C-alpha positions as CSV (number, residue, x, y, z in Angstrom):
1,M,92.0,210.6,32.2
2,T,94.8,213.4,31.3
3,K,97.6,211.0,33.0
4,S,98.1,206.7,31.6
5,I,96.4,204.7,35.1
6,R,99.2,203.0,36.6
7,V,97.7,201.3,40.2
8,R,98.8,198.7,42.2
9,Y,98.1,196.1,44.7
10,A,100.5,195.8,47.9
11,P,100.3,193.2,50.3
12,S,101.9,192.1,52.9
13,P,102.9,188.3,53.4
14,T,101.5,188.5,57.0
15,G,99.0,185.8,55.8
16,L,96.2,184.7,54.0
17,L,94.6,186.8,51.6
18,H,91.7,188.5,53.3
19,I,88.5,189.3,51.7
20,G,89.0,193.1,52.6
21,N,92.6,192.8,50.9
22,A,90.9,190.8,48.3
23,R,88.5,193.9,47.8
24,T,91.6,196.4,47.7
25,A,93.1,193.8,44.7
26,L,89.6,193.6,43.1
27,F,88.9,197.6,42.8
28,N,92.5,198.5,41.6
29,Y,92.4,195.7,38.5
30,L,88.9,197.0,37.6
31,Y,89.6,200.5,37.4
32,A,93.1,199.9,36.0
33,R,91.0,197.7,33.5
34,H,88.2,199.3,32.8
35,H,90.5,203.2,31.9
36,G,92.6,201.0,29.7
37,G,95.8,201.2,32.3
38,T,98.6,199.2,34.0
39,F,97.8,197.1,36.9
40,L,100.6,196.3,39.3
41,I,101.5,194.0,42.3
42,R,104.3,195.2,44.5
43,I,105.3,192.6,47.8
44,E,105.3,195.3,50.9
45,D,107.5,193.1,53.2
46,T,109.8,194.8,55.5
47,D,107.5,194.1,58.1
48,R,110.0,191.1,58.8
49,K,108.4,190.1,62.3
50,R,105.2,189.6,60.9
51,H,106.1,187.4,57.9
52,V,105.1,184.8,57.0
53,E,106.8,181.7,55.0
54,D,105.2,181.0,51.4
55,G,102.8,184.4,52.6
56,E,103.7,185.7,49.0
57,R,102.9,182.5,47.2
58,S,99.6,182.5,49.0
59,Q,98.7,185.8,47.7
60,M,99.6,185.7,44.0
61,E,97.9,182.0,44.1
62,N,94.7,183.2,46.0
63,L,94.5,186.2,43.3
64,R,94.9,184.2,40.2
65,W,91.7,181.7,41.9
66,L,90.1,184.8,41.5
67,G,90.2,185.7,38.3
68,I,92.7,188.4,38.4
69,D,95.7,189.2,36.0
70,W,98.4,191.8,36.4
71,D,101.2,193.4,34.3
72,E,103.9,193.6,36.6
73,S,104.8,192.2,39.3
74,P,108.0,190.5,41.3
75,E,107.6,187.6,38.5
76,T,107.9,189.8,35.6
77,H,110.0,193.0,37.0
78,E,113.3,192.8,39.7
79,Q,113.0,194.6,42.5
80,Y,109.1,194.4,43.1
81,R,109.5,193.2,46.6
82,Q,110.5,196.2,49.1
83,S,113.6,194.3,50.5
84,E,115.0,194.3,47.2
85,R,114.5,197.7,47.4
86,L,116.7,198.8,50.5
87,E,119.4,200.6,48.6
88,I,117.2,202.6,46.4
89,Y,115.8,203.8,50.2
90,Q,118.7,204.4,51.7
91,Q,119.4,206.6,48.9
92,Y,116.5,209.3,49.9
93,V,117.2,208.8,53.5
94,H,120.1,210.3,52.7
95,E,119.6,212.8,50.4
96,L,116.8,214.0,53.4
97,L,119.1,214.0,56.5
98,E,121.4,216.1,54.3
99,K,119.0,218.3,53.5
100,G,117.7,218.8,57.0
101,L,114.2,217.5,56.7
102,A,115.2,214.7,58.8
103,Y,117.7,213.6,61.2
104,K,118.9,211.0,63.8
105,S,117.2,209.9,66.7
106,Y,119.2,208.4,69.8
107,V,116.1,208.2,72.3
108,T,116.1,204.5,73.2
109,E,112.4,202.3,72.8
110,E,112.4,202.6,77.6
111,E,112.7,206.5,77.1
112,L,109.8,206.7,74.5
113,A,107.6,204.6,76.9
114,A,108.5,206.7,80.2
115,E,107.5,209.6,78.0
116,R,104.5,208.3,77.2
117,E,103.6,207.6,80.4
118,R,103.9,210.8,81.5
119,Q,101.9,212.4,78.7
120,E,98.9,210.4,79.8
121,A,99.4,210.8,83.0
122,A,99.2,214.5,82.5
123,G,96.5,214.1,79.8
124,E,98.4,215.1,77.4
125,T,98.1,213.9,73.5
126,P,100.6,211.3,73.4
127,R,103.6,212.8,70.6
128,Y,107.1,212.8,70.2
129,I,109.5,215.5,72.1
130,N,112.2,216.3,69.4
131,E,115.0,215.4,71.8
132,Y,117.6,218.1,70.6
133,L,115.2,220.7,71.8
134,G,116.8,223.2,73.5
135,M,120.1,222.0,72.9
136,S,123.2,224.2,71.5
137,D,125.3,222.7,68.3
138,E,128.1,222.1,70.8
139,E,125.6,219.7,72.9
140,K,124.0,218.0,70.2
141,A,127.4,217.0,69.2
142,A,128.3,215.6,72.3
143,Y,125.0,214.1,73.2
144,V,125.5,212.2,69.6
145,A,128.8,211.5,70.2
146,E,127.7,209.9,74.4
147,R,124.8,207.7,72.6
148,E,126.4,206.1,70.3
149,A,130.0,205.5,72.2
150,A,127.1,203.7,74.4
151,G,126.4,201.4,71.3
152,I,122.5,203.0,70.7
153,I,121.4,202.4,66.9
154,P,119.6,205.6,65.7
155,T,116.2,205.4,63.6
156,V,115.4,208.4,61.1
157,R,112.9,211.2,61.6
158,L,111.3,212.7,59.2
159,A,111.6,216.5,60.2
160,V,107.9,217.1,60.6
161,N,106.1,221.0,59.3
162,E,103.4,221.5,62.4
163,A,102.3,224.5,60.5
164,G,101.6,222.8,57.8
165,I,98.3,221.8,56.4
166,Y,97.6,218.4,54.1
167,K,94.9,217.8,52.3
168,W,94.2,215.7,49.0
169,N,90.3,215.5,47.4
170,D,89.5,211.9,48.1
171,M,88.4,209.9,45.1
172,V,85.6,208.4,47.4
173,K,85.4,210.7,50.4
174,G,86.0,214.3,49.2
175,E,88.0,216.6,50.7
176,I,90.2,215.8,53.3
177,E,92.8,217.8,55.8
178,F,94.8,216.7,57.9
179,E,96.9,220.3,60.2
180,G,100.8,218.9,60.8
181,G,100.7,219.4,64.2
182,N,98.0,216.8,64.9
183,I,100.6,214.0,63.5
184,G,102.1,212.8,66.6
185,G,105.5,215.1,66.0
186,D,108.4,213.8,64.0
187,W,107.9,210.2,63.2
188,V,110.5,207.3,62.0
189,I,111.3,206.9,58.5
190,Q,114.1,204.1,59.0
191,K,114.1,201.5,61.6
192,K,116.6,200.8,63.8
193,D,117.7,197.7,61.7
194,G,118.0,200.0,58.3
195,Y,114.5,199.1,57.1
196,P,112.2,201.9,56.1
197,T,108.9,202.2,57.8
198,Y,105.7,202.1,55.9
199,N,104.8,205.5,55.3
200,F,107.8,205.9,54.1
201,A,109.1,203.2,51.8
202,V,105.1,203.6,50.2
203,V,105.9,207.3,48.6
204,I,109.6,206.2,47.5
205,D,107.8,203.2,45.7
206,D,104.5,204.9,44.5
207,H,106.9,207.6,42.5
208,L,109.2,205.3,40.8
209,M,106.4,203.4,39.3
210,E,104.5,206.0,38.9
211,I,101.3,204.9,40.5
212,S,99.0,207.9,39.5
213,H,96.0,206.7,42.2
214,V,96.1,204.6,45.4
215,I,92.8,203.0,45.8
216,R,93.3,201.3,49.3
217,G,90.8,200.7,52.4
218,D,90.0,203.6,54.6
219,D,92.3,202.4,57.8
220,H,95.0,204.2,55.8
221,I,93.2,207.5,55.8
222,A,95.7,208.2,59.0
223,N,98.9,207.4,57.0
224,T,97.7,209.6,54.4
225,P,99.2,213.0,55.5
226,K,102.6,211.1,56.4
227,Q,102.8,210.3,53.2
228,L,102.1,213.8,52.0
229,M,104.9,215.1,53.9
230,V,107.7,213.1,52.1
231,Y,106.0,214.3,48.9
232,E,106.5,217.7,49.8
233,A,109.7,216.9,51.4
234,L,111.2,215.3,47.9
235,G,109.7,217.5,46.0
236,W,107.3,214.8,44.2
237,E,104.2,215.2,42.9
238,A,101.7,212.8,44.9
239,P,99.0,210.3,43.4
240,E,95.2,210.7,43.7
241,F,93.8,209.1,46.9
242,G,90.6,207.3,46.9
243,H,90.0,205.3,50.3
244,M,87.0,203.0,50.3
245,T,84.8,202.6,53.5
246,L,85.2,199.9,55.9
247,I,83.2,196.5,56.0
248,I,81.0,195.6,58.6
249,N,79.3,191.9,59.4
250,S,75.5,192.6,58.3
251,E,74.4,190.8,60.9
252,T,76.6,192.3,63.9
253,G,76.6,195.9,62.2
254,K,80.2,196.1,63.7
255,K,83.8,196.0,61.2
256,L,84.4,192.6,60.3
257,S,87.1,191.2,62.2
258,K,89.1,188.5,62.0
259,R,87.8,187.1,65.2
260,D,84.2,186.9,63.4
261,T,84.8,183.0,63.7
262,N,81.4,182.2,62.4
263,T,82.3,183.7,58.8
264,L,84.9,182.7,56.7
265,Q,87.1,185.7,55.5
266,F,89.7,184.1,53.6
267,I,89.9,183.4,50.3
268,E,91.5,180.4,50.6
269,D,88.7,179.3,52.7
270,Y,85.9,179.8,49.6
271,R,88.6,177.9,47.3
272,K,88.5,174.7,50.0
273,K,84.9,174.3,50.4
274,G,84.1,174.6,46.4
275,Y,83.0,177.5,46.0
276,L,82.9,179.2,42.6
277,P,85.4,182.0,42.0
278,E,82.9,183.6,40.0
279,A,80.6,183.7,42.2
280,V,83.4,185.3,45.4
281,F,84.8,187.8,42.3
282,N,81.1,188.9,41.9
283,F,80.2,189.3,45.0
284,I,83.5,191.0,46.8
285,A,82.9,193.5,43.6
286,L,80.0,194.9,44.9
287,L,81.2,195.1,48.7
288,G,80.7,199.4,48.4
289,W,80.6,199.9,44.9
290,N,77.0,200.0,43.2
291,P,76.2,199.5,39.5
292,G,73.1,200.9,39.8
293,G,69.9,198.7,38.8
294,E,69.0,195.8,41.0
295,H,70.6,193.1,38.8
296,E,73.4,191.4,40.7
297,I,75.3,188.6,38.9
298,F,77.7,190.2,37.0
299,S,80.7,188.8,34.6
300,R,84.1,189.7,35.0
301,E,83.8,191.5,31.8
302,E,80.6,193.0,32.6
303,L,81.8,194.5,36.0
304,I,85.5,196.1,33.8
305,E,83.0,197.8,31.4
306,L,80.6,199.1,34.1
307,F,82.8,199.9,37.2
308,D,82.6,203.7,37.6
309,E,85.0,204.8,40.5
310,H,82.3,207.8,41.1
311,R,79.8,205.4,42.3
312,L,82.1,204.0,45.2
313,S,80.0,204.2,48.5
314,K,80.3,206.6,50.9
315,S,78.9,204.7,53.5
316,P,80.2,201.3,54.9
317,A,79.7,198.3,53.0
318,A,77.9,194.9,54.4
319,F,79.8,191.3,54.2
320,D,76.5,189.8,54.4
321,Q,77.5,185.7,54.0
322,K,73.7,184.8,53.5
323,K,73.9,187.0,50.1
324,L,77.1,185.3,49.0
325,D,76.0,181.9,49.5
326,W,72.9,183.2,47.4
327,M,75.1,184.2,44.9
328,S,77.2,180.9,44.8
329,N,74.6,178.9,44.9
330,E,73.0,181.0,41.5
331,Y,76.6,180.2,40.1
332,I,77.0,176.8,40.5
333,K,72.9,176.1,39.2
334,N,74.7,177.9,35.9
335,A,78.2,176.4,35.9
336,D,78.6,173.5,33.8
337,F,77.9,170.0,35.1
338,A,81.5,168.8,34.6
339,T,82.9,171.9,36.4
340,I,81.2,170.8,39.5
341,F,81.2,167.1,39.0
342,D,84.8,167.9,38.8
343,M,84.9,169.6,42.1
344,A,83.2,167.5,43.9
345,K,84.9,163.9,43.3
346,P,87.8,165.1,45.7
347,F,84.8,165.6,48.4
348,L,83.2,162.2,47.2
349,E,86.3,160.5,47.4
350,A,87.2,161.9,50.8
351,A,83.8,160.7,52.3
352,G,84.3,157.0,50.2
353,R,80.9,158.3,48.5
354,L,82.4,158.0,44.6
355,T,80.9,155.3,43.4
356,D,79.1,154.7,39.9
357,K,76.2,156.9,41.4
358,A,78.8,159.8,41.6
359,E,77.3,161.4,38.8
360,K,73.6,161.6,39.2
361,L,73.9,162.4,42.8
362,V,76.1,165.5,41.9
363,E,73.5,166.3,38.8
364,L,70.5,166.1,41.5
365,Y,72.3,167.9,44.3
366,K,73.8,170.7,41.8
367,P,70.7,173.0,42.1
368,Q,71.0,172.7,45.9
369,M,74.6,173.9,46.7
370,K,76.0,176.6,47.4
371,A,79.7,175.1,47.8
372,V,81.0,172.0,46.7
373,D,82.1,170.5,49.7
374,E,77.5,170.4,50.6
375,I,77.7,166.8,47.9
376,V,79.0,165.2,51.1
377,P,76.6,166.4,54.0
378,L,73.4,166.4,50.8
379,T,73.7,162.8,50.4
380,D,74.4,161.4,53.6
381,L,70.6,160.0,53.5
382,F,72.7,157.6,50.3
383,F,75.0,155.9,52.8
384,E,74.3,156.8,55.9
385,D,71.4,155.7,58.3
386,F,67.5,157.1,59.0
387,P,68.0,160.7,60.6
388,A,65.4,161.4,63.0
389,L,62.2,162.9,62.1
390,T,62.0,166.5,63.1
391,E,58.7,167.6,65.4
392,A,57.1,169.5,61.7
393,E,57.8,166.2,60.1
394,K,56.6,164.0,63.2
395,E,53.2,166.1,62.6
396,V,52.9,165.3,59.2
397,M,53.8,161.2,59.4
398,A,50.8,160.9,62.0
399,G,48.5,162.4,59.4
400,E,45.0,160.1,59.1
401,T,45.6,158.9,55.4
402,V,49.6,158.2,55.6
403,P,49.6,154.4,56.8
404,T,47.3,154.2,53.5
405,V,49.7,155.7,50.9
406,L,52.6,154.6,52.5
407,S,51.7,150.4,52.5
408,A,50.0,151.3,49.2
409,F,53.3,153.1,47.8
410,K,55.3,150.1,49.5
411,E,53.5,147.4,46.8
412,K,54.1,149.7,44.1
413,L,57.4,149.2,44.5
414,E,57.3,145.5,45.1
415,A,55.7,144.6,42.4
416,M,58.7,146.6,40.5
417,T,61.8,144.7,38.9
418,E,65.5,145.6,40.1
419,E,65.7,146.6,35.6
420,D,62.3,149.0,35.6
421,F,63.7,150.4,38.4
422,K,64.1,154.5,37.0
423,S,63.4,157.2,37.8
424,E,61.4,158.0,35.4
425,N,59.4,154.6,36.0
426,I,58.8,155.3,40.0
427,F,56.8,158.8,39.6
428,P,54.1,156.5,37.3
429,Q,53.9,154.7,40.7
430,I,53.2,157.4,42.6
431,K,50.1,158.4,40.7
432,A,48.7,155.2,40.4
433,V,48.9,154.7,44.7
434,Q,46.9,158.5,43.8
435,K,44.5,157.1,41.1
436,E,43.6,154.0,43.5
437,T,43.8,156.8,47.1
438,G,42.3,159.1,45.8
439,I,44.9,161.1,48.1
440,K,46.2,163.4,46.3
441,G,49.4,166.8,46.7
442,K,50.9,167.4,49.5
443,N,49.0,164.1,51.4
444,L,50.7,162.2,48.9
445,F,53.5,163.4,48.1
446,M,55.2,164.2,51.5
447,P,54.6,161.1,53.7
448,I,56.5,159.2,51.0
449,R,58.6,161.8,50.9
450,I,59.4,161.7,54.8
451,A,59.1,158.1,54.6
452,V,61.9,156.9,52.1
453,S,64.5,160.1,52.7
454,G,64.0,161.7,56.5
455,E,63.4,165.0,55.1
456,M,60.5,167.2,54.3
457,H,62.3,168.7,51.2
458,G,65.1,167.8,48.9
459,P,65.7,167.1,45.5
460,E,62.9,165.2,42.6
461,L,61.5,162.5,44.6
462,P,62.0,160.2,41.9
463,D,66.0,160.6,41.7
464,T,66.0,160.4,45.5
465,I,64.3,157.0,45.7
466,Y,65.7,155.9,42.4
467,L,68.8,156.7,44.0
468,L,68.5,155.1,47.2
469,G,67.4,152.1,45.8
470,R,64.7,149.6,45.4
471,E,65.6,147.2,48.5
472,K,66.4,150.2,50.7
473,S,63.4,152.4,49.7
474,I,61.4,149.5,50.9
475,Q,62.7,149.2,53.5
476,H,62.5,152.7,55.2
477,L,58.7,152.9,53.9
478,D,58.5,149.4,56.0
479,N,60.2,150.9,59.2
480,M,57.9,154.2,58.8
481,L,54.7,151.6,58.9
482,K,55.8,149.9,62.0
483,E,57.0,153.5,63.6
484,I,53.2,154.8,63.2
485,E,51.9,151.5,64.2
486,K,53.7,151.4,68.1
487,S,52.7,154.8,68.0
């Protein structure tokens, strides 16, 4: 690296932190940390119509939750919000106007819409046609005076070099090239309200903040030639660009859309459900980047050390919810129990289940959870009615030796005192049933599990029985025996 690395994540405060935006932040963060560079956050809040109250706080808070930190931001530096930099943008708008590289445009929205309709009807590619085309200096002056007298507020447009070729060597995609004539004509750099457009402001910000590399989603590829035009007009050197491939839904094969309601797409959702931030960080880091090898579980420190921008994928990244859930379960299984129990408490309390057996319940189901909010449905057995059996469970309970097993085990539990009724004392009772009846394996354990819990799978059977309690376990066994007799 010949120049110091300075990268940025520049969100618009228009909503919650989306997976795609989180990936942009995370890759910039990993790139900066790997190369010993600087990572900054800049807020792009010039789109006032889409501005969401509290959007900025939400972005920063969720990035922190993920485990991303930064070196510079609106918290530490002045004018790191675009809305605070309007005078700066105005200075460069004025410079371009003075050089004749930009001009004031008085064309109205109605006129633009009418011209678009005409172009579409004629089968032409939509583009802006310079309103001053063919006018003499006197005609231009008269046109401007007439428009201003009518109270029309101008925009400012950049005069596009239609013969220009705008190309760059993309960090991900290699050589990319656009012709100036295919941009759509002269484009607006300053809106009627005095705010800059995105493609103008971002260039000013990146240059003045000395951004060396711009790593972002490939939906920005079409913006890059416009930004290169601004760099050219102002005589500045452009940073290096890298455009990450889009994220697709692994189930549909289509671009991940906010309309995919069956897929959690906002970091806030994962926080609320009780995913571990380390798991989400790990998962997002592998969306479009591959460290090599078969290993998939990495700490933040390992990802920083391994990050190599040359391994950014040219193929779409598949968002696989099942893979994220698997990864999250791995993190929860290996997490400190106190951490998971503290996360589970609010869910248990809200469900009225923060009892004296709460710690044991969390310990029991910790290996099964992909998100800590699952502690509530997983523990329904201990607080709600016995579940209806599935067809597969009914088939097991129709076995010839089932009544023998259940009757024998019920007698064993009835013979136990409340004092003796502990997890470690229950398994020997099951083994005693095996010895007495000669029934073993799944023909022994499965009927007991289904009769007691209503499920074929679950945590250790002695623990389940202990948490249900002696009285409730005996009652479940008795009820099942009666059901079997009826059938």
